[in-house]
C-alpha angles and dihedrals in degrees: 000000000000117000092244088069098059117101093268093045090052092050090052088051092047091052092060099041133060111251125217119217141266104045125202115203111175107195147166119260093256103047147061100059097129092047093043088051092049094051094045096047088059092046093240117161109245143165119212110182118178108235102175136021125219109230122195129212118237109275095237092063092046090048089052094049090048095047091054092062108096120218095004104189105159131039119193113206112203097185148003087260092058086049090054088056097041091054088058096050106028094101092075095069117074125216095028112252122238110265121230125180132206092223150356097273093060092042093055088048090056095047089051087051091051095247115134117238112222097187128004119204122213096238097282114105096197091055090049095059090056091048090050091051093046093046095042090050086064094052094045 
């Protein structure tokens, strides 16, 4: 998904365009905060039903899965939810892998958590893979 369609990107688009009301913003249980705040601050009528819930696996099984990967050098985080789990299990990978993110929202969450971002995608996961390959080839 292009970066302009992240919550921050949609807010930028809305700021330059008149917005009819009401607005329907179906979302997951862990997302949409910035967009909801934007709509509310402008007193726009909106519905924000939660249409899916992100479910995490138990940390012990995730730790086991990650620990079984030999020579882990790069981790790709696709969402702030993935980051929240990574922060809880990243101590099992030594040395710490390079962190790459699918898009700018996750990259910003990493920076706020004090984790360095090696490569930030623009919101398109397929393009990110090619960027990782090209960037990693330089390091190898």
